[in-house]
N, C-alpha and C positions, 0 to 999 in steps of 0.2 A: 479138522479143528484141533485134533490132538498132536498132528505133526506140526503146526503153527506153534502150539504152546511148547512144545519140545525146542524149537528153534529159538523162541524168546529166552528160555531158561539158558540155553548154551549161550546166547548173546549176553545175558546178564552177567554169567559166570565170567566169560571172556574179558568183559569191561572190569570186572573186579580184579582178574589177574594183570591186566593192563595198567590198572592205577597202581597196583603195588609193584609193577615193574617200573613205571614212571617214577615213584618215591626213592626206589633203589638206585636207580640211574642218577638222580639228582644227589645223592649220597656217594656218587662214584663207587658204588658195590656192583660193578658192571656184570659180574657173573650171576649175581642173584636176579639182576634185570634180565639176562638172556634166558634163565630158567622161566622166569615169570611170563616172558613173552612167549617162550615156547609152548606153555600149559595153555596160554590163550589161544594159540595157533592150533593146538590139538583139538580144542573143542569146537573151532570153527571149520575143522576138515570137511570138505565136500565131496572126498573121494567115494566112490561107488563101493569100495571094497571094506569099508569100515571108518573107524575114527581117525587113525592116523596119528602120527606123533608130533606133527607140526613143523618137522625139519625140512621135509621134502616139498617141492612147489606142486601144490594140488591144484585141480581144474578150480577156476575162479568165476566171480561174477563180474563180467565188465561192467564199467560205470555206465549206467543209465539203461543197461539192459537186464532181462530176466535170466535167472539162472535155471536150467532145466535140470540139473541135479539137485538143486534143493528148493526148488518151487519158488524162486525168485525172493528168498528171505533176505531182507535188509541187513541183518546181523553179519553176512558175509563181508559187508563193507569193511568191517573193522579190520580185515587181513591187511590192507595196504598200510595203515600207520604201524600195525604191529611188526611188519617185516621191515619197513624204514627204520624203525626204533631198535630193532634186534640188529640191524646192519650197522647201525652206530655202535652200539654196545660192543659188538664183536670186532669192529674196527679198534675200539679203544684197548681192547685185549689184546690186539695182535693177530687175531685169527683173521686174516685177509681172505683165505680162500671161501671160508663160510660167510663172510661179509659180501663177497662178490655174488655168491649163489643167492643170499637173501635180495640183493639188489637186483639180480636179474629176475627173480621171482616177482618182485614189486613193478618192474618194468611191464611184466606180462599182464599185470591187472590195470596198469595205466601206462601206456608208453610214451605219454608226455609228461611224465612226472619228473621234475628237473631235480628234486631233492634225491629221488632213487638213482637218477643218472649221474649225478655228482658223486654220490657214495660208490657206485660201480666203478667210476672212473678212478677214484682215489684208491680203491682196493686193487684193481688192476695195476695200477701204477706201483704199488707197494709190491706186488709180485713180479714187476719186471716186465709186464706184458704191455707194451707200447701200443700195439694195434688195436688190442680190445678197448685201451683206455682212450685212444683217440675217437673211437666209434661212439663211445658214450659221451664224449666231451663235444662232440659236434651238436648234440642237442643244447648243451649249455650255451654254446655260442649262438644258436639260432634262438633261443627263448630268454636269455639272461637280461636283454634290454627290452623285451617285449612288453608294451603298454597294457595295462590291465590282467597282467598275469596272475593277480593273486597271490595264493599260497604257492604257486609255481615259480616264484621268483628264485633266481638262482642264488644260492648261498654264497656267503662271503669267501673269498678265496677260489673261487670257479675259474677266474683268469689265469692263476698260477698253474692249476691243474690242466687247463688245457693247453697252455703254452708247453708245459714240460711234456705232456702226452703226445703233442705234435712232434716235437724234437725227438723224443725217444722212437717214435714209430718210424720217422725218416731215418734215424741211425740204423734202426733194425733191419731196415729195407736195404740200406747200403750193405751191412755185413751179410745178409742173405744173398746180394748179388755177388759178392765177393767170394763166399763159399761155393756159388755156382759156376765162378769162373767169369763172371762179368763185372766190368770197371765204368763208372761213370767218368771217371778221369782217365784220359788217354794214355797217359804216362805210366799209370798206377802198374799197370801189368808187366811193363817193360823194365822200369827201372826203381819204382817207389817200393814195390812189394820185396824184391830180392835185397835192396838195401836194409829194409825194416827186419827182414828175417836174419839177415848177417849180423846187425847190432844186437837183436834179441839171442842170437847164438853166442857171441861174445860175452854179453852178460851173464848169460846162463852158465858159461865155463867159468867166468870170475866168480860166480855165486858157488858153485860147486867145489871151488878150491884147486881148480886144474892151473898148471903151470903155464899159462898161456900169457905171454908178455904183450899187453894191450898198450897201445901208443897213449900216454895220458892216463891210464889208468880208469877205472868205472866213471870216475867223474866227467872225463871227456866223452866217453860213450853216452852217458846220460844226456850230457849237452847237446851232442849229435841227433840223439832220439827227440829231443824237444825241438830241434831245429826242424827235422822232418815233419814233426807235428805242426809246423808252421807258427808256433807261439798262440795256437788256437784260433787261426783267421784263415778263411779261403777254402774253396772246395777241395783244393789238394790236401790241406791238412784234415778235412772232414773223411777223406778217403783214408788217409794214414791212419786216423783213429780207428776206421772200420777194419783195416788190416791188423791194428793192434787187439782188436776185440776178436778177431777171427782167429786167432792163434789157439792152437790146441790147448783145451784145459786153462784158458785165460792165463797163458805163460807170461805175456808182457805185463799185464797189470801186478801179478805176483812177483815179477821181478822188480818193479817199482817199489813195492811195499818193502821188500827184502832190503833194498838200499837205503830206504827212508829210515830203518832201523839201524844203519851203519853208525858207529861211534864217531866216524869222521864227520865234522860239521860241514864241510865242503861237500861231501857225499850227500848228506841229508838235504842240503840246500838245492843240489842238482836233481835229486829224486823228486823233491816236492815241486820244483819247477816244471819237471817233466808230467808230473800228475796234474798240476793245473792246466798246461798245455792241452793234454788229452782230454780232461773234461769238457774244456772250451770247444775245441776242434770237434767233438762228436756232436755237439749241440748245433753246429753251424748256423751262424748269425742269430743265435738265440741267447738268453740270458742263463739259460739251464744249464746245470752241470750234470753230465751224464757219466756216472761211475757205476760199475756193476754192484749189485748188492753185497757181494763178498768184499768189496774194496771199502764200502760204508761200514760195514761190521768189522773189519780189521782196523780201519782208522779209528773207529770209536773204542776198540778194544785197547789200541796202543795209547790213546789220549786218555782213558780212564783206568789204565792199569792200577790194580790195588796195591802193588808194591810188595806183594808177599813172595813174588819169585825174585830169585838172585839177579840183580842187574836191572830190575824193573822199577822205575820210579813212577808213582802216580801222577797223571796229568803230564803227560810229555808235551814239550814245547811244539815241535813239528807237527805232528798229527792234530793237536788242538788248533794250530794256526791254519792249517787246511780246512778243518771243519768249519771255523769261523769264515774263511774265504768263500767257502761253498754256501754257507748260509747267507752270507751278504749278497751273493751273486745271484742265488737262486730262491724265489719266494716259496717255491714248492718244499725245498729242502727244510727251511725254517717253519714253515706252517704245518707240514704234514709229516716228514720224515724223522725230524728230531723230536717231535712232540709226542709221537707214537712208539711203540716198540718196533724195533727194525725187524725185517721179515726174516724168517729162519733161526730168530734168537730165542733164547730159553726164557720162559716167563719168570718172573720174580718169585721166588718162593716165600718171603716174608710178608708180600702184598698180594696175594692171589686175586683179590676183588678189584685191584686198581692197575692203572697203566704203570706198574712199578718198574718194568723194564725199558721204559722210554729213555733214550739218551739224555734228555734234560733233567729225569728224575736221577739218574745215576751221576750226573755231573752236580746236582744239589746235594745229594748225599754226601760226596767226596769233599765239597766245599765245607759242609756242616761239620765233618769229623775233623777235630783238631788235630788227632794222631796221624792221620794220613796227609793232612795239608802240610805238617811239618816238613815233609820230605819234598814237597812240590816247588819247581822253579818258580821264582817271581813273574817271569815272562809267560808262563804257562797260565798262572792265575789271572793275570791281565788279560790274555785271550779269552780266558772263560767269561770273565766281566764284559768282555766286549761281545761275546756272542749273546749273553742274555740281555744287553743293552739293544741290539737290534729288535727285539719285540716290542719295545716302548713304541717305535714308530711305525708299527704294521699291525692295524686293527684286526686283520684276519689272523696274524700270528698271535697276537694278543689273546685272541679269542681261544686258540688252541692250547695257549700256556696256561689259561684259566682252569684247565682241566686237572693241572697239578697242585692246585691250592695255593697256599702262600709259601711253599718249599722254596721256590726260587729267590723270593725276598729273603727269607730266613737265612738261606745259603751265603747270599752275598753279606748279610749283616754279621754273620758269625765269622765269616772269613776275614773282613775288616777288623773284628775285635780280637781275632786270634793271630792276626799275620805277624805280630810282634815276636811270637814263639817259634816262627819258621827257621829252619836250619841255616838258610841262606844270610840270614841277619844276625847270627851268633858268631863273633869275632873269636879267633882263638887266643889272642891277647887279653880276654876278659877273664880266661882262667889261668893266664901264664903267671900273674903276679901272685896268685895264691899259693905257688910252689909248684914244682915240676911233677910232683906225685899226683896232686890233685888235678893238674891239667891232664896228664895222661889218662886218668880214670875217668875224668868228664869228657875226654874225647873218646873213649873207647865205649862209651855207654851209648846205646841206641833205644829208640822207642819200642815197646812191646816185647822186649827182650831181643830186639835184632842187635847185631852187633856191627858196629861201624869200623872202618879201618883205624887203627889206633895211631898209624903214622901221624894224623894230624896233632895228636895230643904229644907226641915226640918231639915234633918240630916245635911246638907251642912251648915245651919245656927248653928246648935249645935257644928258642928266641928269648925266653925270660931270662936264661943265664947270660945271653949276650947283652941283654939290655941293662943288666945290674953292672955290667963293667963299665957302660958309658953313662954316665949321670944325666947328660944332656939329652940323650935319645930317650931315656927313661922318663924325664921330665915332658919331653915330647909326646911320648906314648901316653902318658897319664892325661895330658890335655886332649889327646884324641879320644880317649874313652870318654871323658866329660862332655866333649862335645857330640859324640855318637849318643850319650845319654839323653840329650835333650833334643837332638835331631839328627834323623837317618833319611837322607834323601831319597834312597831306594825304597825304604818301607814307606815313608810318606806318599810317594807316587804310586805305589801299589794300592795303599788304603784310599787314595783319592780316586784311583780307577774303580774300585769297588764300590765305594760310597756314591760315586757318580753315576754307575749303572744301577744302584738301587734306587737313587732319586728319580732316575728318568723312568725307571719300571714301575715304581710306585706311583708315578704321574700319568703313564701310559696305559697301565693295565689295572683299573679299578677294582675289576672283579677279585684279583689277588687279595686286596685288602678286605673285601667284603668276606671273602672266604675265611680271613683270618678271625673275623669277629664270632663267627657261628660255630660253635664248639658243640659236637655230639656227646653225649652222655648216656649211658644205660641206667635203668632203673628195675626195680623187681620183677615186672612183667616180663622182661627178657627184650622188649623193645627199646628202640633209643628216640631221645628227646633232643631237641635243639634249643639252645639258649644264646643269649648275647653276652659274652665275656672276653677280657682281654687275654689273647693269646700269647705265646712267647715271643713273637714278632714286635708287637706293639711295647710290652714291658722291656724287652732288651733294647730296642731303639731308642726309647727315652732314657735307658740306663746309660748308653753309649753317649747320647748327647750330654748328659750330665757329667760324664766322665771327662769329655773333651773340654767342657766348659770349666771344670776344675783345673785342667793342665794349660789352660790359656795363660800367657805372660800378661805382666801389668807394667805400666808405665806412668811417670808423672803427667798428669794433666791439669789444666787450669780449672778451678772450681769458680764459676761466674757468680758474683754477687746480684744483688737486685738492680743495681745501676748497670750491668752488663759488663763490668771490669772484674779483672781476675783477683779474687780476695784471697786466694789460698790455693794450694796445690795436693792433690790427693791421687794416691795409685788407683788406677782404673784399669780393666782388663781390656785387651784388645784382641782381635781373632789373628792369629798366627799359627803356623804349622811346628813351631818348636815350643817346649815346654816352658813354664814359669822356672825362673832359675835367678840368682841375685845378680848375676852377670849381665842378665838381659841378651841383646843379641851379640854381644861383644865376642864371644868366642866362634861365633858363626862367621865373622868378618877376618878372622885370622887365617893366614896360609900355612898350614901345619904340615904341608908336603907328604900327604897321604900317598902311600905306596900301593898302587894297584887298586885303589878305592874308587868307585864310582861317585856319581854326583850326591851320594849320600852324605859325604862330609867334604865335598869339593867347594869351589868358591861360589857356586849357585844358592841363591838366597831362597828360603823357604816363601810360599805364598802367605800373603796377609801380612808381611813385615811391615809394610807401611800402612799404619792405622789411619792415615788420611785418606785412603782410597774412597770413592763415592759409593753409594748404594748399590748402582748398577756397576757390574764388573768392567773395569777399564779393558782396553784392547791389549791383548796379549797376557793379562794377569788372571792366573787360575784361583779358583775359589778354595777357601781352605776346608779343612776336614769338618769344622763346626759348621760353617755355613751350608756345606753338603748335608750334612746329619740334619739341620734344621730345615732345609728344603724337603726332604723325606718327610719330616714330621709334618710339614705343611701339607704335602700331597695326602698324607693318611688322614689329617684333619679334615679335608674337603672331601673326602671319599664318600662319607655319608654321615647322618646324625648319630648313628651307631657308634660309629668309630670316634667321632668327636666326644660323645658321651663317656666312652672309655678312656680317652686320654685326659678328660677333665676330671676324672676319678683319680687319676694318676699325678694330680696336682700340676697339670701343665701350666696354669695360670701363675703359680708361685714360681715356676722355672722362667717364664717369661719377664716376671718381675725383676729377676737376677740379670736377665739378658738386657734389659732396659739401662742398666748402667754401662753398657760398654761405650767405647770411644770408637768403635767401628760402625760406620754407618749401616753397612749391611747386615749387621747382626741385629741392630735396632729395628730395621725394616722387616727383618724375619720375624721379630717379636710381635710388631704390629700387625703382620698378616695373620700370626698365630692367634692373636686377641680377636680380630676380626672373623676368623673362621670358627672360633668357638662361639662367639657371639651370634653369629648368623645361625648356627645349627642348634644352640641351646639357649632357650630363653633364661635359665638360670645362671649361665655365664654372663649373659649380657646384663641382667640385673646386678651381679656381683660385680662387673666392670663400672657400670653407671654408679653404683654406691660407693666407689673408691677401693674396693677390694681388689685390685690387680695383684697385690702382693705387699705384704706388710715390710718387708725388708727394705724397700726403696721409699718409704715415706708415702704419704697421701696427697690429696688436692691441696693446695694452698698452704701448705707447711713450709714452703720457700726451701724445700729439699733437705729440711732438718730432721726428719723423722727416720733417717736409715744413714747407711754406711756411703751412699754416694749422693750426688747433688742432683741426679735426675730422678724424678719420681717415675714409678711404674704405673701408677694410676693416670697420669699425663700421658704417657707412652701408649698406654691402652686405649685413651679416649682418641687420640690421634690416630691409631690404628682403625678405630672404628669409622672415624671421618674419611680416611683415605681408601680403605680397602673394604669396608661393609657394602653389602648389596641392599641393605634395608634403609630407606629414608626415614624411618621412624628411628632408628638407632643412631642415624647421623645427625638428626635435629637434636636428640637427647644428649649426644655428645657434644656438639656445639654450646648447648646451653651450659653444661658443667665446664667445658673450657673457658667460656665468656666470663663465667664466675670466679675462675681461677686465674685470669689473665693477669690481674693486678698483684695476685700474692704468690703466685708460683716461683720457683727457683729461677735464677739467672739462666741455668743451663737448659731448663724447660722452655724458656720464653725463646731463646736461642733456637731451639729445636722447633718451636711453632713458627717463627719467622724465617726460617731458613738461613740463620746466621751461624748455625753449629759447623764446626769444620767438616768438610766432607758431604754434606747435605745438599742435595740440589734444590735450589730455590723453587724450581717449577713443581716439586713434589712436597712442598712443606703444607702445613696446615692452613696458613693463611691464604696462600694462593688457591688451595681447594675450596676454601670457603668464599673467597672472592668470585670465583667462578660459579658457585652455587647460587650467590646473591644476584650476579649480574647475567644469568642464563647464558654462560658460555658455552660454547660447543665443545662436545667431548668430555665434559664433566658430569654429564647426568643431571644438570639441572634443569633441562628441559621438562622432565618429568617429576621433578620437586614440587612440592606443595608450598603454600604461602607461608607457613609457619617454619618451613626449613629455609626459605630465603630470609626471612626476618632474623631467625637465629643466626645465619651465617653472617648477615651485615652486622648485627650485635657484636659477634665475636671479632669481626675484622675491626669494628671502631674501638673495641676495648684494647685490643693490642696496638692499634695505632695510637691511642692515648698514653700508653705505658712508653712505646717507642719514641714518642715526642719528649716525654719526661728524660728518658735515658739520654737522648742526643741534644737536650737543651733548646727544643723548638717551640715555636708558638702554636695555639690552637688551630690555626689554620694551615700550617706547613705540613708539609708529606715527609716522612721519615725517609731515610736513604739505606741502601743496601738490602741484600737478601730477598725476601720476599717483596719487599716495597719497591725495590727496582725492577722487579718482574712485572708488578700491577702497573707500574708507571705513575709518575708524579701528577700528571694532568688528571687522570681517572680517579686518584685518590683523592686529589684535592676537591674535586666535584663532590665525591661522597661526604668529605669531612664539612664541605660549605652547607650541603643540603641537610646534614644533621644537625649542624649549628643552628640553621634556621628553624628546623623543627623543634629543637630544645629552647630556643627563645621565645617561639609562640607559644609551647606549653607553659613555660615559665611566666609569660606575660597573662595567659588567661587564668593560671593558678593564682597570681598575684591579685589579678582584677576581682575574682572571686572571693578572695580573702578579705580584701579591703571593703568589698560590698556588704560581707556579712559582719564586718566589724563596725560599720557606720549604723548604730542603733539610736542616736541622739548625740546632743551637744554634751561634751565632757570638759570638765576644767583640767587646766594645766597639771600634769603631774598623776593623773589618775588614770585608772585602766578598768575597763567595763568586762564583765564576764559572767556567765550564767551561774546561778545560785547554787546549781547542783553539780557544777564542774569545779574540782579542786583547784586551789592556787597553783599556778606554774612554778615550778622550781627553776633556778638558774641552770642553764646547760653546761654539763661538764665535758671537757675534751674527750674524745674517743681514743682509747688506746687499745692496740691490738690485743687478741686474748693470748697469743702466745709470749708476749713481753710481760702481761702483768699476771697472767695465770688465773684471772677472775673477772667476772662480769662488771660493768660500770657500778658505780655506787648506787645504792638504793636511795629513794627519798629520805627514809629513816635515819641512814648514815649521814646524809647531808644535814638533815635538820639537827643531829646531835652534835656534828662538827660545827656548824654555825650558832648553836644556841637558840635557834628558833626552829619551829615547825610549821607547818600548814595549820591554821587554827580552824576549827570545825564552824559550822554554820551558827551553833549555839552561842559562840563566844564572841560574835561580831558586836553585840551590845555593849560589852564590857571593854572593847578595844576602841580607844580613841580614833584610831586611823582607819578603821573600818566600819562601814555602815551599810545597811541595806535600803536599796531605793527601788521599790517594786519588784521586779523579776531579777534585778542585777545586784551583784555585790559591789560595791565600790571600795577600792582599796588605795590609799595614798602611799606612794613609793617614797623612800628616802632620798635626798638629794645629795650628790657629791658636794662635800664641804670645799673642795679645791678647785670647783668648776668656776671658770671666769665669769663674772657678772654680764660681760656684754655678751656672751654665748648663750646665758640663760635667757636674756632678754629676747635675743634673736629667735631662739627656739620658741620662746612664748608666743611671739608674733605669728610664727609659722601653725603653730598649733591652734592659734586663734582663728587665723584664716581658713584653716580647713575645718574647724569646728562649725563653721557658717554654711558648711555644704549641704546640700539637701540630702536626707537619708534615703540610703539605696541607690544613690547615684556614683558611678565609677568616675575616679578621677580622671581629669583630662589627661594627665601624662600617661596614665595607664591606658588610656584609650588610645592615645597616639601611638605606644609602642605595639599594643595589639594590631593597630591597623597596618603599620609597617611590616610587622612579621608576617601577617596574611597577604599583603601584596607581594611580599618576596617569595612566598610559597607557591603562588600563581603562575610565575615566571622565573626560572631559575637564573638564566643569562640576561633577559630583557630587563629584569626588576632588580639588578644588582646594586644600582644606586640608592634605591628606597631602602633595600635591606641594610646598607651601611649607614644610612640615615638613622634608621631604627636602632643600630647598634650603638651609635654616638649617642642617641638619646638616652639609651638604657645606662650607658657610662655615667653620662650626666646626671641622671637621675640617682645612680648608686653613690655619687661622689657627695650629694647632697645630705642634708640631714635627716633622720628618720622622721616618721610621722608621729611616733611618741617617744621624743628624745629622752625621757627617764628610763626607759626600758633599755639595759645594755646587757651584752653576754659578759658575765663575770664568772671566775673560775669557783669562787667561794661565796656563798651567801652570807657570810658574817659580815656584819658592817665595821667590825673593829680592825680589819685587815686594810693596809693602805694600798693604792694602786700599785705602787713598786713590788710589795709582795704577791698581789695577783698576778702581776705580769711575770715575775719570777717562777710561780709555780706554773703558770701555762706554758712558759718555755721548757720547764722541766719534763712536763707532762708530755710534750711533743717529741721529746728526744727518744729514740728506740733503745731498748733495754742493753744492747751490746755498747751504747754508749755510756750507760749509767754503771756497769757491772764489769769488774775485773778481778781475777783470782789467780792465785799460784798454790804451790803445794811442796811439801817434803815428804819423807816417808812416813811422818806421824800425823801430819795435821795438813788441812786445808785451809787458807787465809783468803777471805773474799771482801772486797771494799765495793760499797753500793753507793752511789751519790745522790744526795737528798736536796731538795730545795733549800736556800738560805733562810736561816729563821726556824728551821725544823728544832722542836724541843724534844727531849727523851720522852716525855710524856706522850707525845703524838706517835711514837714508834712501837710497834709490838712484833716480836721476834718468837716463832714457834718451831722447835725441831723435835720430831717424834714420829713414830711410825715410818722411818725411812723419808720423810718429806721435810722440806724446809720451807717456811712461809714468813714472809716480811710484808707487814703493812703499816699504813699510816691511818690515823684516826679520821682525818679530813679527807681521805683518798680512797681508802680501800687497800686491797693486797696489791703490792708493788711486785713480789716475787713469789712464786708458789709452784711447786712441782716435787716430783720424786727426785732424791738424791741419786748421783751415777753409782755410789758404793755406800755400804753401810757406815755410820758414825757412832760415836759415844754421845748419847744426848745429854747425859748428866754433865759431861766435861766442855759443853758448849758455852762460849763466854761471847758478848758483844758490847761494843761501846760507840757512843756518838762522839765524834771529834769533828767540830765544825760544822760542815754539812756533808759530812762522809759517814757512813755506818761500817764498822768493822767487825767482820765476823770470824770466829776462830772455832774450826770444827776437827774436833778429834778423830782420827780414822780409827775404824773398828779393825781393820787388818793393815798389812804393809803393802797393799797393792797400789799401783800409779794410777791416777785418775786421766781419763781423757776429756770429760767433761763434768761442769758441777751438777747440772741437772741433766736428767734424760730427755732426749731429745734436742738438746742444745747443740750448738757448732762443737764438733769435736777437735781437740788439739792434735796436731800432726806428729808423728813419731819423734820427729827432730825436736819439736817443741818440749816434749816430754823429756827427751834425751837431755836437753839443755837444763831443765830443771832437776833432773837426778844429778848432773854434772856439777851444778852449782849450790847443791844442798850441802850445808856444812855438816857432814856426818863423817864418822870415822869409816876408814876402809878395811874391809874384811880379809883376813889372810886367805891365800890362795887354798890352803890345806882345808880350812873351814868352809869353803863354798861347796854347795850341792852339785850333782851332775849337770844339770842344766846351765848353771852359770860358768862351769869350767868349758863346757861345749861352746857357749857363747864367745868366751875368751879364745878358744882356738880358732872359731870362725873369724873373729876379729884379727887374730895374727895371720891367718891365712890371706885374708885380703890385702893386709899390709904388705905381706910378702910379694902378692902378684902386683902391689902398687911400686913397690922397691924395683922388682924386676922388669918393670915397663909394660907389664901385660894388660894392666888396667889404668885408665886416664882418670885420675880422680877429680878431675874438673868436670868430666862427663859422667861420673858415676854418682848417682844420687838416690841410690836405693839404702835408706837408712834402716831397712828392716833386718840388714845384716848386722845390725849393732842393737837395734831394739825392736822387737816384733811383738806380736799379740801375747805369745808364749812367756815372754820375759816380763810381762806387766804384772805377772803374779806376785812378785817379790821385789822390794826395793833394795835390799842388801844386795842381793844376786846381781841386779843391773848396775847399781853404783859399784860395787866391787869388780865387777867386769870390766867396766870402762876404767878404773884406775888402775888395774892389772895390765890391761892391753896398752893403756897409754904410756905406762912405765916400761913395757917390755918391747914395744914396737916403734917407739918414737925415736 
């Protein structure tokens, strides 16, 4: 009994140690985990001699059998998971011998344990023991696909381990046979081996510097060696590789590594080819790369040299390219070898508890360090990016890479950010113009105190002296520098490779992003806790994307009006790999005859120059840097809700709103996908999108694009993103409802985006086509799983867009619109939908009219009277609806109308004193005034109609309404078969609409006043229907703003009210309400504001409080272009200020204008194709009128 209790106590303590080790292992504190597992194993030791230390394999309890040493205590079953866990922890630390010993001990406990066999094979492979690795891998091959294996299923990557183990074992057998004098290839002993030894002897003599005249030099000898190796193919090549490995002291491999480091590029290429051939030949018909452990170590050391030794540059090109080739060919190399410390290497000193000495860890550290990266060749960095890209498509390799945390992603990101500072992209001519002394000093200075050869500085100074003697060459060199400042092809290619690898790695290795969000922090207790916070990668990735966004160029694009035609032109960004500059892409098209330059400044054009490319990348067209950065952001947002929440805290929605204004469809699509990803992961982000908070900089829903600097609304783009890319049907339904409400009032650019008419937008990927598929249950659209509400919302959205498209194209109500999404849907299907909707609408209107008529027939009424309930107030005349943006106020209240007309609704108490109103039962009878100018004949006809209808029985529906309702119902029962009946019903409806009203005295008038003539009422109604931009015009000088507002004819000054105060302007009419109301664009002097009424126009004169130039009268209105403001400044009758009295900004503006004029005179800029007026007047120059106007006068006088 006492012995049982002791064993239970030991098992409990061992379980506690095991839990502590598991926690440390998850935190990648592998050395702490090994110690915890060792302590647990020490408690569970079953040796007869004592407790043991847990390091040696002790007698164990076989599964399902009783242990004679411990009495069958089940606590000993903990030994198996403890041993396998400690094996993995030691493998991560690079302690492969100890890991193999633990795996062997675990296999003694359970010989069929696949996990232990896999780790034993991996450890033996790392040690170079192919025979033992093959023996353990045989268990993987027999159990890997066994059904019902349970926990004994082979882990990921076992196939690569088994393949490499088999190839290595076969190669070692061939080497042993050669050492014993036995050859599998008959000619090997007679000719192959002597020839190989002769070549190695010649190469040895060349390496030792002996005066041996080799035919063709070492390059020829290396090529012959590669030929003997058969370029890695055939049995003879395998025997040659075995002979190479059998050389004493691995002399052949060391000679190849020696010539790989030769300064001669031809020698490097020949040595690299021989190394590749030897690695392939040793594997013999296998994809494995069999290099000795020393070759791997020296290749890694050469590729990742720290640069502190003389003549050693970090990240050498040839060794790194060889590592990339080996990792691409051999899955074991990328899954195991490069992701763990190399065997025989020294552990990392600064990171003792992690796999700090793994090759990928060292590579990430080098790319992160900007001082080391500065000396790296761009080709080597591209090779490193290619190496990391391989892990995105291999799940087993991605799992191994996850042990390194987010360091690989951060390394690629920081390398892309600091690539511009690399020495390869620093041109000597950049310092030459500053003087020969500064050029020599700049060239002689190296990083971290290292002195670089000063000959480059001397050459730069000499080149500067030569250029000053030739003005043409000096001007050409200046243009080259300017072009290199906006676009460097080699730099762009390098950054594209890094960001491309980053994007693919972020998409394929989700664990790396999850590790970025979990940050360990210590507290007072000494332990550590985990919390979710944004690490360096997410913050720097978003910062890089914003930086690239700010550098994107602009071009003039059409701003579409509500009718779909271009109403103005505005500068909008587009994705390209050259920076924004006044000359656009003109400098890139020039042939500047660069000497010795690469594609950096050559004729090759940067990616993304054509802004009209479709959202999907065209064939042969590479993605721009901005698009790659946005793709990485999208992968991050989709990784987990935690990552999405961190990006949301970094104002990702506001950034997406800025991206919505691009004229590059790929960028707009990326913004839509980011919107959808955040909304799917975060309910708060979805609510913000649905409420129109996608970004205030680009306006909101239904503002016609007037709420911001671009014509495309970020709210509309966000809702389209939810419709196209969201995985939630509820979000799609809500987005469709919002889009349907905004279809009539959104800007022309937004409507073109919805209908697939925007440049570069595929019609099949438009919102209308997606909604049509949802409404019609099309395959592939996900509509089969949609609810009835989603289908109804999709149909409603399509119909609203179709109505607006019909108005734009001048079509009838039953005609199908043309182009874009409408052509994709098809005219026949669209006409069927429109006909069905028209029939349903007719039926609904007929039913509503019949119900209204039935309720209105309460008895016989005399002509000119109207019956209503005593508790219901008298109806007021209906006023035409004016959009809120144009009027700035709600429609007039009944009290305002009553005040304007001189009459108001009388109360029930005043009916007795009013001779035209009296009470009869429960109804109040009111006689309406007749029009004096109404013809008598029409009055008699209307009187007869009213008398005839008054004889109708109470509560009976009129016959005309019954006929209309019957025709509409018949049309609904059969769409195709009952088309004739539907047309009859429509004809009858038109006939009834053209006839007289049931109560002819009730007419819709604009004003309730009886003193207005019909002509005045018509003029007021016509005026109210006009949009605000047809009524208002304004201009400005440097001191005042003049505005003219058109009013209806006959308006008196007493009817007008003007108010200026608090930065707002309000203009109202007594009978109408507010006509104009809103905050002014800039402050004014309210005391100096004047207005007068001249005919039917109201003239306003606003005195500016400062001398800035306005681009809009009211905030939110259409902004004038820079060219229009420039014209106002030019034509303003103001004195020109002297040049000496101008400030520095105005003088700089004059110099910029003169420089552009010089380019035009020299023929370098075509004035017809150069439309960037920001070089003359930009945002910074709007701050003062005198500087802008004087700058123009000075420039035209000096340059014309």
